[in-house]
C-alpha positions in Angstrom: 119.5 111.4 121.6 118.9 115.1 121.6 121.1 116.8 124.2 119.9 119.5 126.6 122.1 122.5 126.6 123.1 123.0 130.3 124.9 126.3 129.6 128.4 127.4 129.0 131.1 124.7 129.7 129.1 122.5 132.1 130.7 120.1 134.6 130.0 116.4 133.7 129.6 114.0 136.6 128.8 110.3 136.5 126.7 109.1 139.5 127.3 105.3 139.9 124.4 105.0 142.4 121.9 106.4 139.9 123.7 105.1 136.8 123.3 108.6 135.3 125.4 111.5 134.0 124.8 115.0 135.2 125.8 118.0 133.1 125.7 120.9 135.6 125.8 124.2 133.8 125.0 127.8 134.2 121.6 127.5 132.6 120.3 124.2 134.0 121.2 120.6 135.0 120.8 118.0 132.2 120.5 114.4 133.2 121.5 111.6 130.8 120.2 108.1 131.4 122.4 105.7 129.4 119.8 102.8 129.7 117.1 104.9 128.2 119.5 106.8 126.0 117.7 110.0 127.0 118.6 113.5 128.2 116.2 115.2 130.6 116.2 118.8 131.8 116.2 118.7 135.6 114.9 122.4 135.8 116.5 122.9 139.2 115.1 125.3 141.8 117.1 128.2 143.1 119.5 130.8 141.7 121.4 130.2 138.5 125.2 130.6 138.7 127.0 133.5 137.0 129.6 133.1 134.4 130.7 129.9 132.7 133.5 127.3 132.7 133.4 127.2 136.5 135.3 124.7 138.6 133.5 122.2 140.8 133.3 118.7 142.2 130.9 116.1 143.5 130.5 115.7 147.3 129.5 112.0 147.5 128.7 112.3 151.2 126.1 115.1 150.9 124.9 114.3 147.4 125.7 117.7 146.0 127.9 119.3 143.4 129.9 122.3 144.2 130.5 125.1 141.8 132.9 128.0 142.0 130.4 130.7 141.1 131.7 133.1 138.4 130.3 136.1 140.2 132.6 137.2 143.0 131.0 140.7 143.2 128.8 139.6 146.1 131.4 137.5 147.7 129.2 134.4 147.2 131.8 132.4 145.1 130.6 128.9 146.1 127.3 127.3 145.1 125.9 123.8 145.5 123.5 121.8 143.5 121.7 119.4 145.8 121.0 116.3 143.7 118.2 114.9 145.9 116.3 118.2 146.3 117.1 119.3 142.7 118.0 122.8 144.0 120.9 125.2 143.7 122.0 127.6 146.5 124.7 130.0 147.4 126.5 128.5 150.4 128.1 131.8 151.6 130.9 130.1 153.6 133.0 132.0 156.1 136.7 132.4 155.7 138.9 133.4 152.8 137.3 132.0 149.6 139.2 131.7 146.4 138.3 134.2 143.7 136.2 132.9 140.8 138.2 130.9 138.3 137.7 128.9 135.1 138.9 125.4 134.6 142.2 126.6 133.0 143.1 128.4 136.2 142.0 126.1 139.0 140.4 122.7 139.9 138.3 121.4 142.8 138.2 117.9 144.2 136.2 116.4 147.0 138.3 114.2 149.4 135.8 111.7 150.9 138.4 110.4 153.3 138.9 113.8 155.0 135.4 115.1 154.0 136.8 118.3 152.5 137.1 120.1 149.2 140.6 121.0 148.1 140.6 123.8 145.5 143.9 124.4 143.8 144.1 127.9 142.2 147.0 128.4 139.8 146.2 132.0 138.7 144.7 135.1 140.1 145.6 137.6 142.8 146.3 134.8 145.4 147.2 131.5 143.8 147.5 128.6 146.2 145.6 125.8 148.0 142.2 126.5 149.4 140.4 124.0 151.6 136.6 124.1 152.2 135.0 122.2 155.1 131.4 121.4 154.3 130.6 120.5 157.9 131.4 124.1 159.1 130.7 125.7 155.8 134.0 127.5 156.0 137.3 128.0 154.1 140.6 127.5 155.9 143.4 130.1 155.5 144.8 129.6 152.1 148.2 127.8 151.6 150.3 129.9 149.2 152.6 128.2 146.6 156.3 128.5 147.4 157.9 131.6 145.9 160.5 129.4 144.1 157.9 126.9 143.0 156.8 126.3 139.4 154.7 129.0 137.6 151.4 127.9 136.2 150.2 129.5 133.0 147.3 127.0 132.7 146.1 123.9 134.5 145.5 121.7 131.5 144.8 118.2 133.0 144.2 117.5 136.7 142.9 114.6 138.8 142.9 113.4 142.4 144.1 109.8 143.0 142.3 108.6 146.1 144.6 105.6 146.6 147.7 107.8 146.7 145.9 110.7 148.3 147.6 113.0 145.8 146.6 115.7 143.3 148.2 115.4 139.9 148.3 118.5 137.6 149.8 118.7 134.1 150.3 122.4 133.5 151.4 124.0 130.3 151.0 127.1 128.2 148.4 127.0 125.5 149.9 125.3 122.4 153.4 125.4 123.9 155.8 122.5 124.6 156.6 123.7 128.2 154.4 121.4 130.3 155.3 120.1 133.7 153.8 117.6 136.0 153.1 118.8 139.5 151.9 116.5 142.4 150.5 117.8 145.7 149.3 116.0 148.8 147.2 117.8 151.3 147.8 116.6 154.9 145.4 117.6 157.6 
C-alpha cells in the first residue's frame, strides 16, 4: 500500500480494540488498517506539534496518545492526540514538566495500573524521572537520578513490563560497545 507520511519520526501505536496501527507524527496521523491493507490520513483537528522524533505513549484509559512537544519555548511541552475526537491539543499541565526530548534522550510509558505517565529523561538540564497525572493534568516534582548512578549517553532500547511493573532501558553510546541495562520501578 501507499503509506501516508505522518511527519518526522512518528510514533507507531497498535490499537487492539480497533485492529489498526496509528503513526502519530508532526504533520498528521496516519492510520493503517491491516485487514484492508490501506493507509488513511486522519487529518486531525487542532495544533500540529513542533519538532520531530518526540517521545510519547498511549493512554489506554482515555483513548489518547501523549507527545512530548518539541517546542518548549511556550512551556507547553505536552500534547495529546484524542483518538475518538481525532483532535490534537496542548494540555498545558501544571508542575515541573520535563524539557522537550527526542527518543534518544527519553522515553514515556503509560502505567494503566496507577493511571500515570512515567517519563524517564536521560539527558538535558535536569535528567530524572517525571510523573504526569492525567486526572489532575499535572507533573509531580521530578525524581533526580542518583549522583553516583550510571551516565546515559543515549537511551537506545526501552520498554515497560507491566507484569513486573518495571522499566527496562538498554543505554549505550552510538556505535560503541559500552551498553548497560538499567531497570527502574516507580512506586507510588
